[in-house]
C-alpha positions in Angstrom: 67.1 106.7 102.3 63.8 105.5 100.3 62.8 102.3 98.3 60.1 102.6 95.9 57.7 99.8 94.9 55.0 99.9 92.5 52.4 100.4 95.4 54.3 102.2 98.1 57.7 104.5 99.1 59.1 103.3 102.2 61.1 105.7 103.8 63.7 104.3 106.0 63.9 105.3 109.7 66.5 103.1 111.0 69.3 100.6 110.1 68.4 97.2 112.3 71.1 94.8 110.9 73.8 95.2 108.1 75.7 92.3 106.5 77.8 91.8 103.4 74.7 89.9 102.1 71.6 92.0 103.0 70.6 94.7 105.2 67.3 95.2 107.6 65.7 98.7 107.9 62.9 99.7 109.9 60.8 101.7 107.7 57.6 103.9 107.2 55.3 104.6 104.0 56.5 108.0 102.9 53.8 110.5 104.1 51.8 108.2 105.9 50.6 109.2 109.3 48.6 106.2 110.5 51.6 104.7 112.3 52.3 101.4 110.4 55.9 100.4 110.2 57.7 97.8 108.3 60.9 95.6 108.0 62.7 95.8 104.5 65.4 93.1 104.2 67.3 94.5 101.5 69.4 91.5 99.5 72.6 92.9 97.9 74.2 89.5 97.1 73.0 88.2 93.7 73.4 84.3 94.4 71.1 85.0 97.6 68.4 86.8 95.7 68.5 83.7 93.1 68.2 81.4 95.9 65.2 83.2 97.3 63.4 83.2 93.9 63.9 79.3 93.7 62.3 79.0 97.4 59.4 80.9 96.4 58.9 79.5 93.0 58.3 76.0 94.7 56.7 77.7 97.9 52.9 75.9 98.3 51.4 79.2 99.7 50.6 81.4 96.9 50.0 84.5 99.3 53.4 84.3 100.3 52.4 84.4 104.1 53.1 87.5 106.1 55.2 88.9 103.2 53.5 92.3 102.5 55.7 92.7 98.8 58.8 92.3 97.1 60.4 94.3 94.5 63.7 95.2 92.6 65.5 98.3 93.7 68.5 99.1 91.7 71.1 96.7 92.3 69.1 94.9 95.3 66.0 92.9 96.0 63.6 94.1 98.8 61.2 91.9 101.0 59.0 93.7 102.9 57.3 92.3 106.1 55.3 94.0 108.7 56.9 95.4 111.7 56.0 95.0 115.3 57.4 96.4 118.4 59.9 93.8 119.4 59.8 91.8 122.8 62.3 89.3 122.5 61.6 85.8 124.3 64.9 85.5 125.4 64.4 88.8 127.5 60.9 89.0 128.4 60.4 85.3 129.2 60.8 85.1 133.1 60.7 81.4 133.7 60.6 81.6 137.7 57.6 83.8 137.3 55.6 81.5 135.4 53.5 78.5 136.5 54.4 75.4 134.4 50.9 75.5 132.3 51.9 79.0 131.6 55.2 77.9 129.8 53.4 74.8 128.3 50.9 77.6 126.5 53.7 79.7 125.5 55.3 76.3 124.0 52.1 75.8 122.3 51.6 79.2 121.1 55.2 79.2 119.3 54.2 76.0 117.4 50.9 77.1 116.2 52.8 80.5 115.1 55.3 78.4 113.2 52.3 76.6 111.6 50.2 79.6 110.5 53.1 82.0 109.7 53.1 81.0 106.2 56.9 81.3 105.3 58.8 79.1 103.5 60.9 76.5 105.6 64.3 77.9 104.7 63.3 81.5 106.3 61.3 79.9 109.3 64.5 78.1 109.8 66.6 81.4 110.0 64.0 82.9 112.2 64.1 80.0 114.7 68.0 79.9 114.7 68.4 83.5 114.9 65.9 83.3 117.8 63.7 86.2 116.4 60.8 85.3 118.5 58.9 87.7 120.6 56.7 87.1 123.6 53.6 89.4 124.0 52.2 90.5 127.2 49.3 88.1 126.5 51.7 85.1 126.3 51.2 85.1 122.5 54.1 84.7 120.1 55.0 86.6 117.0 58.2 86.8 115.0 60.6 89.5 113.6 61.9 89.7 110.1 65.6 91.0 110.3 66.9 88.1 109.0 70.5 87.6 108.3 70.2 85.9 104.9 74.0 84.7 105.1 73.2 81.2 105.9 70.0 80.7 103.8 69.7 77.4 102.5 67.1 76.3 100.2 67.3 72.5 101.4 65.9 73.5 104.6 62.4 71.7 105.2 59.7 71.1 108.1 61.9 68.5 109.8 64.9 71.2 110.1 62.2 73.7 111.6 60.5 71.0 113.8 64.0 70.0 115.5 65.0 73.8 116.0 61.5 74.8 117.5 61.8 71.7 119.8 65.1 72.7 121.0 63.6 76.3 122.1 60.5 74.8 123.8 63.0 72.8 125.8 64.9 76.0 126.8 61.4 77.4 127.8 60.3 74.0 129.9 63.9 73.7 131.6 62.9 76.5 133.9 60.2 74.1 135.4 62.6 70.8 135.1 62.5 70.9 139.1 58.8 70.1 139.3 56.7 66.9 137.7 57.2 68.3 134.4 56.0 65.4 131.8 56.3 67.7 128.9 60.0 68.5 129.3 60.9 64.6 130.1 58.9 63.6 126.8 60.3 66.4 124.3 64.0 65.6 125.7 63.6 61.9 124.8 62.4 62.5 121.4 64.5 65.6 120.7 67.7 63.6 121.6 66.9 61.2 118.8 65.9 64.1 116.4 62.5 61.9 116.3 60.1 65.2 115.0 59.4 65.7 111.3 56.2 67.7 111.5 55.1 70.3 113.8 51.9 68.6 114.3 53.8 65.9 116.0 55.3 68.2 118.2 51.9 69.9 119.0 50.5 66.5 119.8 53.1 65.7 122.0 53.1 68.7 124.0 49.2 68.8 124.6 49.3 65.1 125.6 52.0 65.6 128.2 50.3 69.1 129.3 49.7 69.7 133.2 46.2 69.8 133.7 44.9 73.3 134.5 44.6 73.7 138.2 44.6 76.5 140.8 47.7 77.5 141.6 48.7 77.5 145.4 49.2 80.8 147.2 53.1 80.5 147.4 53.2 80.4 143.5 51.0 83.0 143.4 52.8 85.2 145.6 56.1 84.7 143.7 54.4 85.3 140.5 53.1 88.6 141.9 56.6 89.7 143.2 58.3 88.9 140.0 55.6 90.4 137.6 55.6 93.7 139.6 59.4 93.8 140.9 60.2 97.1 139.1 56.8 98.7 140.5 57.5 97.5 144.1 61.3 98.6 144.0 60.0 102.1 143.0 57.6 102.2 145.8 60.3 100.8 148.1 62.7 103.5 146.9 60.3 106.7 147.6 59.6 105.3 151.1 63.1 105.0 152.0 63.7 108.6 150.5 61.0 110.1 152.4 62.0 108.3 155.6 65.7 109.6 155.3 64.3 113.0 154.8 62.3 113.0 157.8 65.3 111.5 159.7 67.4 114.6 158.6 64.8 116.9 159.6 64.4 115.3 163.1 68.4 115.6 163.3 68.1 118.9 162.4 65.7 120.2 165.1 67.4 118.2 167.8 70.6 120.2 167.0 69.2 123.6 167.0 66.4 123.2 169.7 68.0 120.4 171.7 65.0 118.2 171.4 62.6 117.2 168.8 59.3 119.6 169.1 57.2 116.8 167.1 57.8 114.3 169.7 56.2 116.4 172.1 52.6 115.3 171.2 53.6 111.7 172.2 54.3 113.0 175.8 52.2 114.7 178.6 54.2 117.8 179.1 51.8 119.6 181.4 52.9 119.4 185.1 50.1 121.7 186.7 47.1 123.5 185.9 46.1 126.3 187.7 46.5 125.0 191.9 46.3 121.5 190.5 49.4 119.3 190.3 49.7 116.7 187.8 52.6 115.1 189.2 51.6 112.3 191.2 
C-alpha cells in the first residue's frame, strides 16, 4: 500500500493500529535507502478531519511542530510524523533501579518535551492519555504518534495536558515514595486540587522540590548495577551452571567406568615407593 503526497510516496511497512476513525501505519519513503521511517495517521472519518482542520487553523505554531506534512489521499486525510524505535515508558522505566534524582530528571525531561514538541494541545492530550511516551537510554523522553483519534476533542487546552502530565509524573515519582520525596508530596497535594494550568508551573515546582544532586551510597549503586545488568548476569550464571553440570556428568561417567575419577588423582600423592625408598611414614 502506498500513500502519495506532492513531495513523497510513502510505502506502508506494517499496520500499527486500526480503528473506525483512523489507521496508523509504519512507512518508508518509496525507493529510499537511508533508513528514514514515518508514522502515517490516516484519517477515514470526515468529521474528525474537519475537527483536525479547525484545530490546526487556530494553532499558533506556524511550522506545525513535528508534523512532517499532511495531505489528502482519496477519501482519507494523512498526517505524517517522524518514526523512532519505541521504548515505552511503562515498560522501560524500572523505578527500583533508579535513584530519586534520576526519576526527577526523567519527569523534567517529559515536561520539557511537552513544552517543545510543537503539537496542538488536543493532540498532545491524546499522546499523554494514551501513554505514547518513550524513554531513551539516556533518560531523555520522546513521543510516538500512533494516535487513536476516536476521542479527539478540540476543546482540550494546556491545563488539560498539564493535569494529565502531572498524573504521569506522580506515577514515576511514586516508585520512590518510601524516601524523603518532597517533589512527590508537593505534586500530590497540588494535583489533587487540579491546581496546575501551565507546564511552566509544573516545571517550576518540580525543580524547586527536586532532591539535591549528591553521590549515591554504595548500596544504591550496587542495587542499580544489578537491576541494569540483570539479563547479562542471568546469562553468565546460566552458562556457569551449564558448564558445572557438564563437568559433573563427566566425573560421574568416569567414576562408573574406571571406578574412580582420574582427574582427582592430581590432588593426591599416589606414590608409595621410589626405588628402595618408601614414602609411607
